[in-house]
Wavefront OBJ file of the C-alpha trace (Angstrom):
o trace
v -41.505 -18.709 -16.546
v -43.430 -22.243 -15.352
v -44.901 -23.091 -12.027
v -43.045 -26.676 -11.599
v -42.897 -29.241 -8.763
v -39.247 -30.635 -8.188
v -40.279 -34.188 -9.099
v -41.463 -31.842 -12.894
v -38.267 -29.849 -12.247
v -35.828 -32.929 -12.565
v -37.557 -34.864 -15.124
v -37.989 -32.253 -17.504
v -34.054 -31.105 -16.848
v -33.392 -34.256 -17.397
v -35.303 -34.701 -20.852
v -33.281 -31.003 -21.781
v -29.748 -32.365 -20.707
v -30.169 -35.639 -22.123
v -31.253 -34.366 -25.932
v -28.298 -31.441 -25.866
v -25.784 -34.164 -24.578
v -26.029 -37.963 -26.547
v -23.046 -39.014 -23.765
v -25.911 -38.913 -20.990
v -26.946 -41.761 -19.533
v -29.771 -43.144 -16.847
v -29.439 -46.566 -15.495
v -31.520 -47.727 -12.412
v -34.452 -49.841 -11.169
v -37.470 -49.691 -13.094
v -36.624 -46.299 -14.812
v -37.686 -47.825 -18.674
v -40.018 -48.672 -19.103
v -42.154 -47.704 -15.994
v -40.374 -44.203 -15.682
v -39.158 -45.124 -12.335
v -41.284 -45.063 -8.885
v -41.833 -41.482 -8.969
v -42.375 -40.776 -12.131
v -38.680 -38.738 -12.814
v -38.094 -40.928 -16.051
v -41.358 -40.947 -17.850
v -41.539 -41.163 -21.163
v -37.761 -41.149 -21.123
v -37.397 -45.037 -22.519
v -40.079 -44.288 -25.231
v -37.624 -40.712 -26.593
v -34.406 -42.300 -25.729
v -34.632 -46.333 -25.938
v -32.957 -49.102 -24.070
v -28.898 -48.578 -24.466
v -29.455 -44.716 -22.951
v -32.159 -45.979 -20.976
v -31.165 -48.719 -18.949
v -32.878 -51.166 -16.509
v -30.497 -52.168 -14.161
v -31.040 -55.305 -11.802
v -32.377 -55.084 -7.863
v -28.562 -54.473 -7.030
v -26.828 -51.109 -6.385
v -23.549 -51.814 -6.236
v -23.625 -52.830 -9.867
v -26.033 -49.123 -10.641
v -22.329 -46.863 -9.228
v -19.599 -49.880 -10.302
v -21.303 -49.694 -13.972
v -21.615 -46.100 -14.275
v -17.956 -45.476 -12.881
v -17.078 -47.322 -16.497
v -19.007 -45.456 -18.242
v -17.990 -42.452 -17.019
v -14.359 -43.304 -17.066
v -14.835 -44.274 -20.622
v -16.456 -41.303 -22.029
v -19.856 -41.159 -21.194
v -22.083 -39.212 -18.325
v -23.846 -41.401 -16.381
v -26.774 -40.828 -14.181
v -27.302 -43.555 -11.313
v -30.801 -43.506 -9.720
v -30.799 -45.078 -6.494
v -34.866 -45.734 -6.174
v -34.475 -44.889 -1.933
v -30.948 -43.573 -0.571
v -32.103 -46.245 1.604
v -30.412 -48.721 -0.369
v -27.543 -47.196 -0.993
v -25.012 -48.561 1.464
v -24.305 -51.638 -0.586
v -22.740 -49.184 -3.360
v -20.697 -47.255 -0.485
v -17.427 -48.601 -1.159
v -18.157 -47.752 -4.947
v -19.236 -44.736 -4.362
v -16.630 -43.266 -1.191
v -13.927 -45.410 -2.555
v -13.792 -46.125 -5.996
v -15.469 -43.155 -7.583
v -14.520 -40.283 -5.427
v -11.289 -41.175 -5.526
v -9.942 -41.286 -9.188
v -8.899 -38.203 -10.025
v -6.812 -38.766 -6.454
v -5.107 -41.874 -7.370
v -4.835 -41.035 -10.722
v -3.216 -37.989 -10.155
v -5.621 -36.251 -12.514
v -5.197 -38.674 -15.333
v -9.072 -39.859 -15.207
v -11.739 -38.257 -13.849
v -14.906 -39.992 -13.040
v -18.217 -37.444 -13.985
v -21.068 -38.490 -12.689
v -24.815 -38.188 -11.138
v -26.442 -40.580 -8.486
v -29.460 -39.153 -7.849
v -31.357 -40.855 -4.371
v -34.347 -39.873 -3.110
v -34.577 -39.280 0.714
v -36.105 -38.338 3.760
v -38.996 -39.287 5.710
v -42.840 -38.145 6.755
v -44.061 -40.170 3.584
v -45.221 -43.032 6.066
v -41.762 -45.217 4.520
v -41.017 -47.028 7.482
v -37.281 -47.311 8.403
v -35.889 -48.518 4.901
v -37.987 -45.506 3.327
v -37.345 -43.142 5.304
v -33.354 -42.330 6.158
v -31.409 -39.153 5.460
v -27.543 -40.702 4.751
v -26.474 -37.023 3.625
v -23.774 -37.123 6.713
v -22.249 -40.645 5.163
v -20.964 -38.788 1.961
v -20.534 -34.969 3.281
v -17.554 -36.683 4.861
v -16.109 -38.596 1.538
v -14.115 -36.268 -0.346
v -13.651 -36.073 -4.179
v -17.742 -36.258 -3.714
v -20.589 -33.101 -4.409
v -23.378 -33.472 -2.366
v -26.624 -31.367 -2.932
v -29.501 -30.928 -1.416
v -32.148 -28.656 -3.315
v -35.394 -27.739 -1.611
v -36.591 -25.529 -4.398
v -37.932 -26.280 -7.753
v -35.605 -23.512 -9.471
v -32.559 -24.776 -7.490
v -33.198 -28.960 -8.408
v -32.968 -27.355 -11.839
v -30.311 -24.906 -11.781
v -27.805 -27.451 -9.719
v -28.934 -30.221 -11.424
v -27.219 -28.505 -14.805
v -24.462 -27.892 -12.660
v -24.209 -31.329 -11.644
v -24.124 -32.464 -15.174
v -21.401 -30.181 -15.904
v -19.061 -31.071 -12.562
v -16.243 -33.006 -13.880
v -16.238 -35.481 -10.807
v -18.889 -37.799 -9.199
v -22.176 -35.919 -7.452
v -24.764 -37.438 -5.237
v -27.988 -35.814 -5.756
v -30.627 -36.096 -3.078
v -33.709 -35.425 -3.681
v -35.987 -34.744 -0.304
v -39.062 -37.186 -2.060
v -41.605 -35.723 0.537
v -41.591 -32.279 -1.431
v -41.142 -33.648 -4.438
v -44.832 -33.240 -5.613
v -45.629 -30.550 -2.223
v -43.909 -27.377 -3.308
v -44.075 -25.857 -6.071
v -42.189 -22.710 -7.819
v -41.411 -20.804 -10.712
v -38.564 -22.372 -13.330
v -37.348 -20.126 -15.930
v -37.568 -21.845 -19.445
v -33.634 -20.584 -20.238
v -30.516 -22.678 -19.555
v -29.162 -21.369 -15.776
v -26.937 -22.659 -13.330
v -27.064 -22.676 -9.726
v -23.779 -22.481 -8.257
v -22.474 -25.906 -6.185
v -21.083 -24.604 -2.961
v -23.271 -21.422 -2.653
v -26.006 -21.258 0.108
v -28.833 -19.065 -0.187
v -30.187 -16.706 2.339
v -33.975 -17.322 1.346
v -35.735 -14.418 4.158
v -33.519 -12.102 5.640
v -33.341 -11.392 9.875
v -31.652 -10.047 12.797
v -31.424 -11.847 15.597
v -31.018 -15.336 14.792
v -29.619 -17.560 11.726
v -31.513 -20.929 11.099
v -29.077 -22.731 9.007
v -31.856 -26.053 6.992
v -32.162 -27.788 4.006
v -34.557 -30.097 1.983
v -37.673 -30.600 3.761
v -36.384 -28.601 7.131
v -36.046 -25.481 5.324
v -40.122 -25.259 4.184
v -40.820 -26.469 7.854
v -38.180 -23.601 9.114
v -39.238 -20.949 6.800
v -43.154 -21.708 8.878
v -41.715 -21.830 12.162
v -40.524 -18.548 11.464
v -43.359 -16.951 10.518
v -45.161 -17.994 13.426
v -42.626 -16.437 15.403
v -42.195 -13.050 13.538
v -45.852 -12.619 14.933
v -44.228 -12.869 18.364
v -41.031 -10.227 17.424
v -38.718 -12.708 16.785
v -36.834 -12.004 13.496
v -35.172 -15.183 12.300
v -32.694 -14.932 9.464
v -32.727 -18.649 6.838
v -29.375 -20.047 5.257
v -30.773 -23.127 2.843
v -27.437 -24.806 2.172
v -28.341 -26.493 -0.989
v -24.748 -27.798 -1.043
v -23.545 -29.810 1.573
v -20.416 -30.851 0.927
v -18.794 -28.217 -0.470
v -20.703 -25.667 2.078
v -20.626 -22.250 1.911
v -18.475 -21.319 4.964
v -18.405 -17.795 3.690
v -22.419 -17.100 3.830
v -22.684 -18.736 6.921
v -19.994 -17.221 8.863
v -21.405 -13.143 7.589
v -24.557 -14.257 8.867
v -23.691 -15.364 12.500
v -21.482 -12.471 12.492
v -24.899 -10.406 11.710
v -27.250 -11.946 14.125
v -25.192 -13.600 16.852
v -27.130 -16.697 17.454
v -27.278 -19.551 15.424
v -29.659 -22.614 15.279
v -29.082 -25.281 12.517
v -32.279 -27.765 11.998
v -31.526 -31.017 9.722
v -33.694 -34.387 9.864
v -30.874 -36.721 9.998
v -30.139 -38.020 13.571
v -28.399 -35.414 15.613
v -24.795 -37.101 16.354
v -22.478 -37.064 13.375
v -24.746 -35.053 11.608
v -24.436 -32.147 9.228
v -25.438 -29.944 12.161
v -21.985 -30.979 14.373
v -19.649 -29.879 10.990
v -21.534 -26.931 10.280
v -20.999 -25.832 14.358
v -17.599 -26.972 14.388
v -16.898 -24.837 11.595
v -18.218 -21.513 13.605
v -17.029 -22.404 17.060
v -13.478 -22.173 15.376
v -13.741 -19.324 13.168
v -17.134 -17.646 14.428
v -16.784 -17.670 17.688
v -16.157 -13.977 18.312
v -19.427 -13.492 17.073
v -21.619 -15.605 19.079
v -23.965 -14.639 21.599
v -25.292 -17.827 22.741
v -23.958 -21.445 22.649
v -24.477 -23.304 18.834
v -28.050 -24.910 18.742
v -28.289 -28.002 16.852
v -32.313 -28.954 16.691
v -31.925 -32.777 14.521
v -33.995 -36.141 14.628
v -33.458 -38.252 17.628
v -30.724 -40.707 18.162
v -33.093 -43.485 17.199
v -32.275 -46.140 14.331
v -34.658 -44.896 11.984
v -37.886 -43.252 11.197
v -41.211 -45.414 12.645
v -43.509 -46.390 10.734
v -46.175 -46.033 13.147
v -47.505 -42.103 12.070
v -47.432 -41.067 16.319
v -44.448 -42.952 16.679
v -43.185 -41.009 12.905
v -44.982 -37.592 13.929
v -42.452 -38.288 17.187
v -39.170 -38.662 15.519
v -39.241 -35.970 12.318
v -39.027 -32.301 13.074
v -41.697 -29.910 12.130
v -42.637 -25.790 12.142
v -43.580 -25.890 15.288
v -41.545 -27.461 17.460
v -38.712 -25.428 15.512
v -40.754 -22.417 16.778
v -40.378 -23.487 20.573
v -36.414 -24.185 19.679
v -36.394 -20.532 18.308
v -38.228 -19.063 21.191
v -35.790 -20.936 23.998
v -32.148 -19.612 21.903
v -33.950 -16.326 20.863
v -34.632 -15.798 24.749
v -30.808 -16.892 25.584
l 1 2 3 4 5 6 7 8 9 10 11 12 13 14 15 16 17 18 19 20 21 22 23 24 25 26 27 28 29 30 31 32 33 34 35 36 37 38 39 40 41 42 43 44 45 46 47 48 49 50 51 52 53 54 55 56 57 58 59 60 61 62 63 64 65 66 67 68 69 70 71 72 73 74 75 76 77 78 79 80 81 82 83 84 85 86 87 88 89 90 91 92 93 94 95 96 97 98 99 100 101 102 103 104 105 106 107 108 109 110 111 112 113 114 115 116 117 118 119 120 121 122 123 124 125 126 127 128 129 130 131 132 133 134 135 136 137 138 139 140 141 142 143 144 145 146 147 148 149 150 151 152 153 154 155 156 157 158 159 160 161 162 163 164 165 166 167 168 169 170 171 172 173 174 175 176 177 178 179 180 181 182 183 184 185 186 187 188 189 190 191 192 193 194 195 196 197 198 199 200 201 202 203 204 205 206 207 208 209 210 211 212 213 214 215 216 217 218 219 220 221 222 223 224 225 226 227 228 229 230 231 232 233 234 235 236 237 238 239 240 241 242 243 244 245 246 247 248 249 250 251 252 253 254 255 256 257 258 259 260 261 262 263 264 265 266 267 268 269 270 271 272 273 274 275 276 277 278 279 280 281 282 283 284 285 286 287 288 289 290 291 292 293 294 295 296 297 298 299 300 301 302 303 304 305 306 307 308 309 310 311 312 313 314 315 316 317 318 319 320 321 322 323 324 325 326 327
C-alpha cells in the first residue's frame, strides 16, 4: 500500500499495464520525450521507445482516427487528448466511428481503446483549458465514460478500461491531479465499470457528484453536519453506464436528492440522473429533485473573481444542502 496522487496512480498503472501487455501503445501530443504536459507518461519513451510511445501531430482528429485503426487491428491504444477542451475535432471519430464499430459490424469487430482527457476548471485555465465535456459523450451508446475522483479509483478504473472490449473515455479532473492523495494497493485490482460508490453515509438527503465536485461536496457535508444535517454522498465514478441501483436505493433511504456537477446546468448529466429518479423513484421523494451546477455561460472565465463565480464550491453547496433540508 502506497500513498499516491491521482496523476501518480494513472502514471504507474499505465506503466504496469504496458509492461504486462505488449499490445498497449500510447499516442498523443507531447507524450514522448517530454512525458506529457502533466507528466503522465514521464519515462515511458525511454523504456518503451518510439514504436509504443508515439508523439502525434497537433491533430485530435488523427489521434483518435489512428487509434481506431490500431484498435481494430490487434493493438490496444491509449490516446491522450492533451486537454478535454480540444476533443471536439475528434467528436466524429469517437461518436460516429469508435462507439459504433461493434454495432455496425454485428459484433465482428470491436474497438478496445482508452481515450484519456484532462477536464474541468478551477486552475486559471480560462475558456480553452477548463471545460467539462462529459454530457456530450455520456449521450453516446457504445462508449463508456468514466470519471475517477480518487487515486484508488483512478488505478482500478483505468485497469478496467484497459480490459474493456469497447472504447472508453477516461476523464481526469486536472485540479485534483496532485491535490487529492490516497492509498493505492500494490496488488492488481479492478473497480468495475458501472458501479458507483457511497463515500459517506447519511439520512437526510442523497448528494450525487463526481470529480472535483465530490471533494467539494464532502467538505460541504462536513460543514452542515455540525448543524445537524446528515448527507449521504454518492461518487458516480462511471458516468455511462450509470449505477441506477445504487442511486435509487439511496433515494429510497433519504427521500431527498441534490445532484452536483461542474458542467453547465442545462442538458448536463444531472438532468439524466434527475429523470431516472423521477421515473423510477418518484414515490420515495419528499422534495423536488434539485440540481446545482455551473451556470449556463459559454465557458469558465479566466479572471479569478469570475472563475470563482462560475465554480461550485463547498460553501455554495452547503447553502444548497441547507435549503433542500428545510423543504
